[in-house]
ZAFITI-753149 format. One record per residue: residue in one letter; z, x, y of N, C-alpha, C in turn. Coordinates in steps of 0.05 Angstrom, whole numbers, plus 32768, in hexadecimal, padded with zeros to 4 digits. Example, Ala and Ser with C-alpha at 12.3 -4.5 7.8 and 13.67 -1.06 7.14 Angstrom:
% ZAFITI-753149
[pt a [809C 8108 7F8E] [809C 80F6 7FA6] [809C 8108 7FBE]]
[pt s [808E 8101 7FD3] [808F 8111 7FEB] [809D 8102 8001]]
END
This chain:
% ZAFITI-753149
[pt m [81BE 809D 82DA] [81CA 80B6 82D6] [81EA 80B0 82D3]]
[pt t [81F1 80B7 82B8] [820D 80B0 82B6] [8222 80B6 82BF]]
[pt k [8237 80AD 82C7] [8248 80B0 82E1] [825D 80C5 82CE]]
[pt l [8269 80D4 82DF] [828A 80E3 82D0] [8293 80CF 82D5]]
[pt p [82AC 80C5 82CC] [82CA 80AF 82CF] [82D3 80C2 82E8]]
[pt s [82EA 80AA 82F3] [82F4 80BF 8308] [8310 80CA 8309]]
[pt e [830F 80D0 82EA] [8328 80EC 82E1] [8323 8103 82E5]]
[pt y [8305 8105 82E6] [82F7 811F 82E2] [82F2 8123 8304]]
[pt k [8306 8130 8311] [82F6 8145 8326] [82F8 815C 8329]]
[pt t [82F6 8169 8315] [82EB 8183 8324] [82E2 818F 8306]]
[pt a [82CC 819E 8301] [82B5 81A7 82ED] [82AF 81C5 82F4]]
[pt l [82B1 81CE 82DB] [82AE 81E9 82E1] [8289 81EB 82C4]]
[pt i [827D 81F4 82D6] [826F 81F6 82C6] [825D 8217 82C0]]
[pt t [825F 8223 82AA] [8257 823C 82A9] [8241 8243 82AD]]
[pt g [822D 825B 82B2] [8211 8259 82B7] [8206 824C 82CB]]
[pt g [8219 823B 82E0] [820D 822E 82EF] [81FE 8234 8306]]
[pt c [81F1 8243 82FA] [81DD 8255 830F] [81C1 8251 8303]]
[pt g [81CC 8250 82EE] [81B0 8250 82D4] [819A 8237 82D6]]
[pt f [8192 8230 82D5] [8174 8219 82CB] [8185 8204 82C6]]
[pt i [819A 81FE 82B0] [819C 81EB 829B] [81B9 81E4 82B0]]
[pt g [81BF 81F7 82B6] [81DF 81F5 82C9] [81E3 81EC 82EC]]
[pt s [81CB 81F7 82F0] [81C6 81E6 8307] [81C5 81D4 830E]]
[pt h [81AF 81C3 82FA] [81B0 81AB 82FE] [81C2 8196 82F9]]
[pt i [81D7 81A9 82DA] [81F3 8194 82E7] [8208 819F 82F3]]
[pt c [8207 81A9 82FD] [8210 81AF 8318] [8203 819B 8337]]
[pt e [81EB 819D 8334] [81E3 818C 834F] [81EE 816B 8342]]
[pt e [81E2 8161 8330] [81F3 8147 832D] [8213 814A 832F]]
[pt l [821A 815A 832C] [823C 8153 832C] [8244 8149 8348]]
[pt v [822F 815F 834E] [8244 815C 8371] [8233 8147 8387]]
[pt k [821C 813C 8374] [8218 811E 8383] [8224 8100 8377]]
[pt q [8238 810C 8368] [8242 80F9 8356] [8266 810B 836B]]
[pt g [8262 810E 837E] [827E 811D 8386] [8295 8136 8376]]
[pt i [828F 8136 836D] [8299 814C 8358] [829C 815F 8362]]
[pt r [82B9 816D 8361] [82B6 8187 8362] [82B0 819C 8354]]
[pt v [82A3 81B1 8362] [828E 81C5 834B] [8294 81DE 834A]]
[pt i [82A3 81EC 832F] [829D 8207 8335] [8292 8212 8324]]
[pt c [827B 8222 8330] [826D 8232 8320] [8263 8248 831F]]
[pt m [8271 824C 8300] [826B 826D 82F3] [8251 8276 82F4]]
[pt d [8256 8288 82F7] [8231 8298 82EC] [8235 82B4 82F8]]
[pt n [822D 82C7 82DB] [8232 82E7 82EA] [821A 82F6 82F7]]
[pt l [8201 82DE 82FA] [81EF 82DE 830A] [81D1 82FB 82FD]]
[pt v [81DE 82F3 82E5] [81C3 830B 82CC] [81B4 82FC 82D3]]
[pt a [81B0 82EB 82C7] [819B 82C7 82C2] [8195 82BB 82D8]]
[pt g [81A9 82B4 82DB] [81AE 829C 82F7] [81A8 829F 8311]]
[pt k [81A4 8290 8319] [819B 82A1 8339] [81A9 828B 8353]]
[pt m [81B3 8293 8367] [81B7 8289 8377] [81A4 8276 8388]]
[pt e [818C 8279 8389] [817E 826B 8392] [817C 824F 8387]]
[pt n [8187 824A 836E] [8184 822C 835D] [81A3 8221 836A]]
[pt t [81A9 822C 8375] [81C0 8212 8382] [81B3 8209 8397]]
[pt k [819E 8212 83AC] [818E 8208 83BF] [818D 81E7 83C7]]
[pt g [8191 81E3 83D9] [8195 81C3 83D3] [81A8 81AB 83C7]]
[pt w [81BB 81BE 83B9] [81C9 81AB 83B6] [81E5 81B0 83BA]]
[pt w [81E8 81D1 83C3] [820B 81D9 83BD] [820E 81CD 83E2]]
[pt d [822B 81C9 83DA] [823A 81AE 83E8] [8255 81C1 83F2]]
[pt s [825D 81D5 8404] [826E 81E2 840C] [8289 81D8 8404]]
[pt s [8290 81CA 840B] [82A2 81B4 8408] [82A4 81A6 83EA]]
[pt l [8298 81B0 83D5] [829C 81AA 83C0] [828F 81C5 83A8]]
[pt c [8287 81D2 83BA] [827C 81F4 83A2] [8293 81FE 83A8]]
[pt t [8297 8212 8391] [829C 8226 8391] [8296 8242 837A]]
[pt f [8281 8255 838A] [827C 8267 837B] [828E 826D 8365]]
[pt a [828E 826C 8348] [829C 828B 8335] [828E 82A4 8329]]
[pt p [8293 82B7 833F] [8284 82CF 832D] [8293 82D3 8317]]
[pt a [828B 82CE 8303] [8292 82DB 82EE] [8284 82DD 82D5]]
[pt d [828C 82EA 82BD] [8274 82F1 829D] [828F 82D9 8287]]
[pt v [8284 82D2 8275] [828B 82B9 8261] [8290 82D0 8250]]
[pt s [8288 82E7 8256] [829C 8302 8238] [82AD 830F 8246]]
[pt d [82B7 8306 825B] [82CE 8311 8267] [82E6 8303 8271]]
[pt l [82F7 82F8 825D] [8307 82E8 825B] [8317 82E6 8278]]
[pt n [8322 8300 8284] [8339 8306 8295] [8330 8303 82AB]]
[pt a [8314 82FD 82A5] [82FA 82F8 82CA] [82FD 82E2 82C7]]
[pt m [82FD 82CF 82B4] [82F3 82B4 82B9] [830F 829C 82B7]]
[pt i [831F 82A8 82AB] [8338 8293 82AC] [8343 8282 82C4]]
[pt h [8348 8294 82D2] [8354 828E 82E6] [8349 8273 82FC]]
[pt w [8329 8271 82E9] [8318 8266 82FF] [831C 8242 82F2]]
[pt f [8329 8248 82E0] [832D 8224 82C2] [833A 821C 82D7]]
[pt a [8355 8221 82E0] [836B 820C 82EC] [8361 81F7 8301]]
[pt g [836F 81E9 82F1] [8364 81D3 82FE] [834D 81C3 82F8]]
[pt v [8341 81CE 82E4] [831D 81BA 82DD] [8322 81A7 82CA]]
[pt d [831B 8192 82C8] [8316 8179 82C4] [830E 8179 82A2]]
[pt v [82F0 8188 82A7] [82D9 8186 8294] [82CA 81A6 8292]]
[pt v [82C2 81B0 8282] [82B4 81C5 827C] [8294 81C9 8273]]
[pt f [827C 81D1 827F] [825C 81CE 8271] [825D 81DF 826C]]
[pt h [8262 81F0 8255] [8258 820A 8255] [823E 8210 8252]]
[pt n [8231 8219 825F] [8212 8221 8266] [8207 823C 825F]]
[pt a [8222 8253 8267] [821C 8268 8268] [8216 8273 8255]]
[pt a [81F1 8285 824A] [81EE 8291 822D] [81D7 82A6 8230]]
[pt s [81DB 82AF 821C] [81C2 82C4 8225] [81AF 82BC 821B]]
[pt k [8193 82BC 8221] [817E 82AC 821C] [816C 82B7 8204]]
[pt c [8165 82A1 81F8] [8154 82B1 81E2] [813D 82C4 81E1]]
[pt t [8133 82C2 81F8] [8121 82D1 8202] [8128 82F6 8205]]
[pt v [814A 82ED 8204] [8149 8312 820B] [815A 8313 81EC]]
[pt c [815F 830A 81DD] [8177 830D 81D2] [8170 8324 81B9]]
[pt y [814E 8331 81B4] [8142 833D 81AF] [8151 8352 81B1]]
[pt d [8146 8356 81CC] [814E 8373 81DF] [815F 837C 81DD]]
[pt d [8181 836C 81DA] [819A 836F 81DF] [81A4 8362 81CC]]
[pt p [81AA 8355 81B4] [81B1 834D 81A3] [81D8 8349 81A5]]
[pt k [81DF 8361 81AC] [81F7 8364 81B8] [8202 8359 81CD]]
[pt r [81FA 8358 81E5] [8200 834C 8204] [81FD 832A 81E5]]
[pt d [81DB 8321 81DF] [81DD 830A 81D9] [81F7 82FF 81CC]]
[pt l [8206 830C 81B8] [821A 82FE 81AA] [8233 8302 81B6]]
[pt m [823C 831B 81CA] [8252 831C 81DB] [8248 8303 81F6]]
[pt t [8237 82F0 8203] [8238 82DC 8208] [8234 82CE 81FD]]
[pt n [8231 82C5 81E7] [8224 82A3 81DD] [823C 82A2 81C7]]
[pt a [8250 82B7 81C1] [8260 82AE 81A5] [8272 82B6 81B1]]
[pt w [8281 82CC 81C3] [8294 82D3 81C6] [8293 82CB 81E5]]
[pt g [828E 82C6 81F4] [8292 82B5 820A] [828F 8293 81FC]]
[pt t [828B 828E 81EF] [8286 8273 81EB] [82AA 826A 81E4]]
[pt l [82B5 8289 81CA] [82D8 8279 81C2] [82DD 8285 81E2]]
[pt n [82D1 829C 81F8] [82E6 8296 820E] [82F3 8284 821E]]
[pt v [82D9 8277 821B] [82D7 8257 8229] [82ED 8249 8221]]
[pt c [82ED 824B 8207] [82FE 8238 81FF] [8315 823E 81FD]]
[pt i [831D 8255 8204] [833A 825F 8206] [8348 824B 8218]]
[pt a [8330 825A 823F] [8337 8252 825C] [8339 8235 8250]]
[pt a [8323 8220 8247] [8329 820F 824B] [8343 8203 8241]]
[pt h [834B 8205 8223] [8365 8204 8214] [837D 820A 822B]]
[pt e [8377 8223 8233] [83A1 8228 8241] [839B 821A 8261]]
[pt a [8389 8215 8262] [837C 81F9 8282] [838C 81E4 8287]]
[pt g [8384 81DF 826A] [8386 81BB 8260] [836C 81A8 826E]]
[pt v [8357 81BA 826A] [8340 81AF 8271] [8340 818F 8259]]
[pt k [8332 8180 8265] [832E 8168 8255] [831C 816B 8246]]
[pt k [8301 8172 824C] [82EC 8179 8236] [82E6 818C 823B]]
[pt v [82D2 819B 8224] [82BD 81AE 8225] [82A5 81A2 821F]]
[pt i [828E 81A3 822A] [8274 81A3 821E] [8269 81B3 821A]]
[pt h [8265 81C2 8205] [8254 81DD 81FE] [823A 81D2 81F7]]
[pt a [8222 81E9 8202] [8203 81EA 820A] [81F9 81F7 81F0]]
[pt s [81F8 81ED 81DC] [81E9 8206 81C8] [81C8 81FE 81C2]]
[pt t [81BE 81FB 81A7] [81A5 8207 81AD] [8197 81F8 818B]]
[pt g [817D 81EA 8183] [8174 81EF 8179] [816B 81F9 8167]]
[pt s [816E 8219 816D] [8163 8228 815C] [8185 8238 8151]]
[pt a [8195 8227 814E] [81B1 8226 8143] [81B2 8210 8125]]
[pt s [819D 8205 812A] [8199 81F3 8109] [8176 8205 80FF]]
[pt d [8171 821A 8104] [8169 8222 80F9] [8163 823E 80F9]]
[pt v [817B 8254 80F9] [8176 8262 80FF] [8168 8284 80EF]]
[pt k [8158 828E 810A] [813E 829E 80FD] [813B 82B2 8119]]
[pt s [815A 82B7 8124] [8152 82C2 8138] [8174 82CB 8146]]
[pt y [817C 82E8 815B] [8192 82EA 815D] [819A 82D4 8178]]
[pt y [8194 82CB 8179] [819A 82B3 8198] [81A2 82A2 8182]]
[pt g [8196 828E 815D] [81A2 827A 8154] [81B6 8286 8147]]
[pt a [81C7 829D 8140] [81CA 82AC 813D] [81EE 82A7 8144]]
[pt s [81E0 82B4 815F] [8200 82B1 8177] [81FC 8293 817C]]
[pt k [81E5 828C 817E] [81F8 826E 8185] [8203 8259 8173]]
[pt l [81FE 8262 8153] [820B 824F 8149] [8228 8259 8145]]
[pt m [822A 8273 8144] [824A 8279 814C] [8250 8277 8164]]
[pt g [824E 8269 8172] [8256 8260 818B] [8261 8240 8182]]
[pt e [824C 8238 8170] [825A 821A 816E] [8273 821C 815B]]
[pt s [8266 8237 814F] [8281 8233 8138] [82A5 8243 8144]]
[pt y [829B 824A 8153] [82B7 8252 8167] [82C6 823C 8177]]
[pt v [82AF 8225 8182] [82B6 8211 8195] [82C4 8201 8178]]
[pt k [82B1 81F9 815F] [82BF 81E7 814A] [82E8 81F4 813B]]
[pt s [82DD 820D 813A] [82EB 8215 8124] [830E 8212 814A]]
[pt f [830F 8213 815A] [831C 821A 816A] [832D 8206 8167]]
[pt k [8322 81EC 8168] [832C 81CC 815E] [8342 81C4 8158]]
[pt e [8331 81DC 813C] [834A 81E1 8120] [8365 81EB 8128]]
[pt y [835B 8206 813A] [8378 8211 8142] [8384 81FD 8152]]
[pt h [837C 81E5 8169] [8381 81DB 8186] [8378 81C2 817A]]
[pt p [8380 81B6 816F] [837E 819C 8166] [8379 8185 8185]]
[pt d [838F 818C 819D] [8386 8185 81B7] [836F 8189 81C2]]
[pt f [835A 8197 81BB] [8346 81A8 81C9] [832E 8196 81C6]]
[pt n [8325 818D 81D6] [830D 8179 81D5] [82F1 817F 81DD]]
[pt y [82DC 8178 81C8] [82BC 8189 81D3] [82A7 8173 81C8]]
[pt t [8293 8178 81CD] [827D 816E 81C8] [8269 8188 81C8]]
[pt i [825E 8188 81B5] [8244 8195 81B4] [8229 818D 81BB]]
[pt l [8212 819F 81C3] [8200 818F 81C7] [81EC 819A 81C5]]
[pt r [81DB 819C 81AA] [81C3 81AE 81AC] [81A1 81A3 81B5]]
[pt y [81A1 81BC 81CB] [8188 81B7 81E1] [816E 81C0 81D7]]
[pt y [815E 81AC 81DA] [813B 81B1 81C6] [812E 81BB 81E1]]
[pt h [8118 81D5 81E3] [810D 81D6 81F1] [8114 81C9 8218]]
[pt v [812C 81C9 821F] [8124 81BA 8238] [811F 81D2 8249]]
[pt y [8107 81C4 825F] [80F5 81CD 8271] [8103 81BC 8287]]
[pt g [80EE 81BD 82AC] [80EE 81B2 82B7] [80F5 81C8 82D0]]
[pt p [80F8 81BA 82EC] [80F9 81CB 82FE] [8118 81E6 82FB]]
[pt r [8114 8200 8302] [8117 8209 830F] [8121 822C 82F1]]
[pt q [811B 821F 82DB] [8113 822E 82C9] [8113 8249 82D2]]
[pt d [8112 8262 82C2] [810A 8279 82C7] [80E7 8277 82BE]]
[pt a [80E0 8285 82CA] [80BF 8286 82C5] [80B0 82A0 82C8]]
[pt s [80BF 82B7 82BF] [80C1 82D0 82BE] [80B5 82D6 8295]]
[pt s [80B2 82EA 8299] [80A8 82EC 8271] [80C2 82ED 8267]]
[pt k [80D4 82EC 826E] [80EF 82DF 8263] [8100 82C3 8266]]
[pt g [80E8 82B7 826C] [80ED 8299 8277] [80DD 8286 8264]]
[pt g [80E8 826A 8266] [80D6 8254 825E] [80BA 8250 8251]]
[pt v [80B0 824B 823D] [8098 824A 823A] [8084 8234 824B]]
[pt i [8095 821D 8254] [8084 820E 826B] [807F 821C 8286]]
[pt p [808E 8221 8293] [808F 8236 82A6] [8083 8252 82AC]]
[pt i [807A 825F 828A] [8079 826D 828F] [8056 826E 828C]]
[pt f [804B 8256 8277] [802E 8241 827C] [8028 8247 829A]]
[pt i [803F 8233 82A3] [8036 822C 82C0] [8032 8241 82DB]]
[pt r [803F 8259 82C7] [8038 8264 82E8] [8019 827B 82DC]]
[pt q [801A 8282 82C2] [8003 8293 82C1] [7FEB 8282 82C4]]
[pt c [7FF0 8263 82C5] [7FDA 8246 82C5] [7FCF 8255 82E7]]
[pt y [7FE9 8254 82F6] [7FE0 8253 830A] [7FD6 8269 8322]]
[pt t [7FD6 8287 8313] [7FD6 82A3 8323] [7FB7 82AF 8311]]
[pt g [7FB0 829A 8302] [7F91 828F 82EE] [7F93 82A9 82D9]]
[pt k [7FA5 82B1 82D1] [7FAE 82BD 82B5] [7FAF 82B3 829C]]
[pt p [7FA0 82C1 828E] [7FA1 82B3 8272] [7FBE 82AA 8269]]
[pt i [7FBE 828B 825A] [7FDA 8290 8251] [7FD6 8290 8238]]
[pt t [7FF4 82A2 8225] [7FFC 82AA 8220] [8011 8299 8202]]
[pt v [8003 829E 81E7] [8003 8291 81D5] [8012 829E 81C5]]
[pt f [8026 8297 81BA] [8032 82B8 81A6] [8032 82A6 8187]]
[pt g [801D 82AC 8175] [8010 82AD 815C] [7FFE 8293 815D]]
[pt d [7FFD 827E 814C] [7FE5 826E 8150] [7FE9 8260 8161]]
[pt g [7FFE 8256 816A] [8002 823A 817D] [8012 821E 8172]]
[pt e [800E 8222 815B] [800F 820F 814B] [802C 81FC 814B]]
[pt q [803E 8211 8151] [8069 820E 815D] [8065 81EB 8164]]
[pt v [807C 81E5 8158] [807E 81C5 8163] [8096 81C2 816C]]
[pt r [8094 81BD 8192] [80AB 81C3 8199] [80B1 81A4 81A7]]
[pt h [80C8 819E 81A7] [80CC 817E 81B3] [80D9 817E 81CB]]
[pt f [80C9 8181 81F3] [80CA 8188 8205] [80DE 8170 820F]]
[pt t [80F9 8181 8219] [810F 816E 8227] [810F 8174 8245]]
[pt y [810A 8160 8253] [810A 8163 826A] [812F 816D 8279]]
[pt v [8130 8179 8292] [814A 817C 8296] [8160 816A 8299]]
[pt k [8152 8157 82A6] [8165 8139 82B4] [8173 8133 8299]]
[pt d [8160 8123 8286] [8167 811D 8270] [817C 8133 825F]]
[pt v [8189 8142 8268] [8193 815D 8257] [81A7 8158 826F]]
[pt v [81B3 8158 827D] [81C3 815A 8294] [81D7 8132 828F]]
[pt c [81B2 811E 828B] [81CF 810F 8278] [81DC 8113 826D]]
[pt a [81CF 811D 8257] [81DC 8117 823B] [81F9 811F 823B]]
[pt n [81F0 813F 824D] [8219 814D 825D] [8229 812F 8261]]
[pt f [821F 8125 8273] [8234 810F 827B] [823C 80FD 8267]]
[pt n [8221 80F0 8253] [822C 80E4 8246] [8241 80F2 822E]]
[pt a [823E 810B 8228] [825B 8117 8219] [8274 8115 821A]]
[pt v [8270 8115 823F] [828A 810F 8251] [8296 80F9 8242]]
[pt t [828C 80E4 824A] [8290 80C8 824B] [828D 80BE 822E]]
[pt s [827D 80C8 821C] [8282 80AE 8204] [8293 80C5 81EE]]
[pt e [82A8 80AD 81E9] [82BE 80B5 81D3] [82B1 80B5 81BC]]
[pt a [829B 80AF 81B4] [8285 80BA 819A] [827C 80D2 819E]]
[pt y [8280 80E4 81AE] [8279 8100 81AF] [8286 8113 81AA]]
[pt d [82A5 8103 81A9] [82B4 8117 81A9] [82B7 8128 818A]]
[pt g [82B7 8144 818C] [82B8 814F 8177] [82A1 8154 8161]]
[pt m [8288 8151 8170] [826F 8143 8166] [8256 815E 8171]]
[pt t [8246 8165 8168] [8235 8170 816A] [8219 8166 8169]]
[pt v [8209 815C 8183] [81F1 814D 818D] [81DE 814E 8193]]
[pt i [81C7 8148 8190] [81AA 814C 818D] [81A1 8147 81AC]]
[pt v [819E 8158 81B5] [818A 8152 81D5] [816D 8159 81D2]]
[pt a [815E 8149 81C6] [8144 8152 81C4] [8132 813C 81C4]]
[pt n [8117 8142 81CE] [8107 8128 81D8] [80F2 812E 81B4]]
[pt d [8105 810D 81A7] [80FC 8114 818A] [80E8 80FF 8186]]
[pt l [80DE 80F3 8196] [80BD 80E7 819D] [80A1 80F0 8199]]
[pt e [80AD 810B 81B0] [8090 8111 81B1] [808F 812F 81A6]]
[pt k [807F 8135 8199] [807C 8154 8183] [805D 815D 819F]]
[pt t [8066 8172 81A1] [805C 8185 81B5] [8052 819E 81A6]]
[pt t [803C 81A8 81A4] [8038 81BE 8192] [8030 81D6 81AF]]
[pt i [8030 81F2 81A4] [802B 8204 81C5] [8013 8201 81C9]]
[pt n [8001 81FD 81B2] [7FDF 81FD 81BF] [7FDD 81E1 81D1]]
[pt q [7FEE 81C5 81C9] [7FEA 81B7 81D7] [7FF2 81B4 81F6]]
[pt l [8008 81CC 8202] [8019 81D2 8215] [8004 81E4 8221]]
[pt a [7FFC 81EF 821F] [7FE7 8200 822D] [7FCB 81F6 823A]]
[pt n [7FBE 81DF 8216] [7FB7 81D0 822C] [7FBA 81B5 8239]]
[pt d [7FCB 81A9 823F] [7FE2 819E 8247] [7FE4 81AC 8264]]
[pt v [7FF0 81B9 826D] [7FEC 81D4 8277] [7FCA 81E0 8291]]
[pt r [7FC1 81D8 8284] [7FA3 81E5 8292] [7FA0 81C9 8297]]
[pt k [7FA4 81B8 8289] [7F8F 819B 828A] [7F9B 818D 82B7]]
[pt c [7FB7 8194 82AC] [7FC1 8187 82BE] [7FBD 81A6 82DA]]
[pt m [7FC9 81B0 82D3] [7FC6 81C3 82F0] [7F98 81C2 82EE]]
[pt d [7F91 81C0 82E6] [7F7D 81C1 82E2] [7F66 81E0 82ED]]
[pt r [7F71 81E6 82DF] [7F68 8206 82DB] [7F63 8209 82BD]]
[pt d [7F42 821E 82BF] [7F3A 8223 82A5] [7F39 824B 8299]]
[pt v [7F5B 8246 8298] [7F63 825F 8290] [7F5E 8261 8275]]
[pt p [7F63 827D 826C] [7F54 8277 8249] [7F75 8276 8240]]
[pt v [7F73 827A 8228] [7F8B 827C 821B] [7F89 8293 8207]]
[pt e [7F9A 82A1 8207] [7FA2 82BA 81F8] [7FAB 82B3 81DC]]
[pt h [7FA9 82C3 81C4] [7FC7 82C5 81B1] [7FC7 82D8 81A4]]
[pt l [7FE9 82D9 81AD] [7FEF 82F4 81A1] [7FFD 82F9 818F]]
[pt q [800E 830C 817C] [8017 830B 8167] [8034 82FE 816C]]
[pt v [803B 82F7 8157] [8051 82D5 8157] [806E 82E9 815E]]
[pt k [807E 82DF 816E] [8097 82ED 8170] [80AD 82E5 815C]]
[pt k [80BC 82F9 815D] [80D0 82FA 814C] [80E3 82E5 8157]]
[pt g [80E7 82D9 8136] [8107 82CC 8141] [80F3 82B0 8145]]
[pt d [80E0 82AD 814F] [80CF 828A 8154] [80CD 8282 8140]]
[pt i [80D3 825D 813A] [80D6 8243 812A] [80BE 8236 812C]]
[pt k [80B4 8236 8117] [8098 8225 811E] [80A1 820C 8121]]
[pt s [80C2 81F8 8116] [80BE 81E6 8113] [80D8 81E5 8119]]
[pt f [80DF 81CF 812A] [8103 81CB 811D] [810B 81B8 8115]]
[pt t [812C 81B5 8106] [813D 819D 80FD] [8154 8191 810E]]
[pt f [814C 817D 8107] [8163 816D 8113] [817A 815D 8109]]
[pt p [8189 816E 8109] [819D 8164 80FA] [81BA 8157 8110]]
[pt g [81C9 8141 80FB] [81DE 813E 8119] [81C9 8122 811B]]
[pt p [81E9 8117 8138] [81D9 80FC 814B] [81CB 8108 815C]]
[pt w [81BD 80F4 816A] [81AE 8101 817D] [81B6 80EF 81A1]]
[pt d [81B4 80F9 81B4] [81BF 80F5 81C5] [819C 80DC 81D9]]
[pt n [81A7 80CC 81DD] [8187 80B9 81E4] [817C 80B6 81FA]]
[pt q [8184 80D3 8209] [817D 80D9 8225] [8167 80F5 8220]]
[pt g [8161 80F5 81FD] [8150 810F 8205] [8131 8110 820F]]
[pt g [8130 80F1 8206] [810A 80EB 8207] [8108 80D6 8226]]
[pt s [811B 80DA 8232] [811B 80C1 8249] [8109 80C7 8256]]
[pt t [8108 80DD 825C] [80ED 80F3 8269] [80D2 80E9 8262]]
[pt k [80BE 80DE 825F] [80A5 80EE 8252] [80A0 810B 824F]]
[pt y [808D 8113 8239] [808A 8123 8247] [806E 812F 8252]]
[pt p [8063 8115 8260] [8054 8120 826C] [8051 8125 828E]]
[pt e [806C 810D 828A] [8076 8105 82AB] [8084 8121 82AC]]
[pt g [8093 8128 829A] [80A7 813B 82A5] [8099 814E 82AB]]
[pt l [8082 815F 8298] [806B 817B 829C] [8064 8177 82B8]]
[pt q [805C 815B 82BD] [804A 8157 82DE] [8061 815C 82F2]]
[pt k [807D 8154 82E7] [8097 815C 8302] [808D 8177 830E]]
[pt t [8095 8182 82E9] [80A1 81A0 82E9] [8083 81B2 82FD]]
[pt i [8063 81AA 82EF] [8054 81B9 8301] [804D 81B8 831B]]
[pt n [8059 819F 8321] [8058 8198 8345] [8077 81AC 8357]]
[pt w [808B 81A8 833E] [809B 81B6 834E] [809C 81DB 8351]]
[pt y [8089 81E4 8343] [8088 81FA 8341] [8074 8206 8358]]
[pt v [805B 81F4 834A] [8040 81FA 8356] [8051 81FE 8380]]
[pt n [8057 81DC 8387] [806E 81E3 83A7] [8076 81F9 83A7]]
[pt k [8082 8208 8398] [80A0 8221 839B] [808B 8232 839F]]
[pt w [806A 823B 8391] [8063 8258 8390] [8054 8250 83A9]]
[pt d [8047 8234 83AE] [8035 8233 83C7] [8040 8235 83DE]]
[pt r [8064 8231 83E7] [8070 822B 8400] [8071 824A 83FE]]
[pt s [8079 8264 83E8] [8073 8279 83EC] [8060 828F 83E9]]
[pt a [804A 827E 83EC] [8035 8294 83EE] [8027 8298 8403]]
END
């Protein structure tokens, strides 16, 4: 894992109680860096802080990025911001206004707060859906990217890197119907229910393990080559269809559950494009290894709570 330079003593993570944000927080704590974990707990969960929370290093900031007045004072003394707060792609269809307020307006607020506080760098988490916009989520995330880039035009001393995540998975991801496809399939298989595939299942995905995404975030802090860039974080060497994923989950869990095909979801992308440079961490954890680690984590969690 990349080590942050010694001048980075305090980091603020928006969405710090979420799936990816909590993993970033965890690694920062391991490196002895003070963490301000900001979350409105709409999607994030305090249970994601178990195992790494250190009261001497961690501060919880109960704030929503769409409310500048509520969040701005938390940026005082911060050296780097990892902006991971977002409205998830699985909820944007139900509430596109909220999706826009979080992903676009919230991002502009983070830029304003970081600049006024003199933050050294903002690492903005975006998505592959912004490269081929077919959903409200993709549109709002692309607008968030545009605000980051435009903010630089108005404030030349503002330093940023945009990371486009592709199909991140791993421990702590939401396994509810609003969550990621991998934990949903694991949950359905674990409970003996049919695995539900939307559409024909031939959608291509580049599943990227969460620890590799954390390392890419740290690379974005330490590498001057990433300054002002939009960088792809994806497993570019391993393409997996949703049908293949369903079969892999069933095989790894040794569960012969049926697969049901449902109507394709609106805004779904069949295959993704990859404009821009790549971060070399995207494929560090191979898909079979990462999938097995993820399955083991969920099975152990659910077995303990049974």
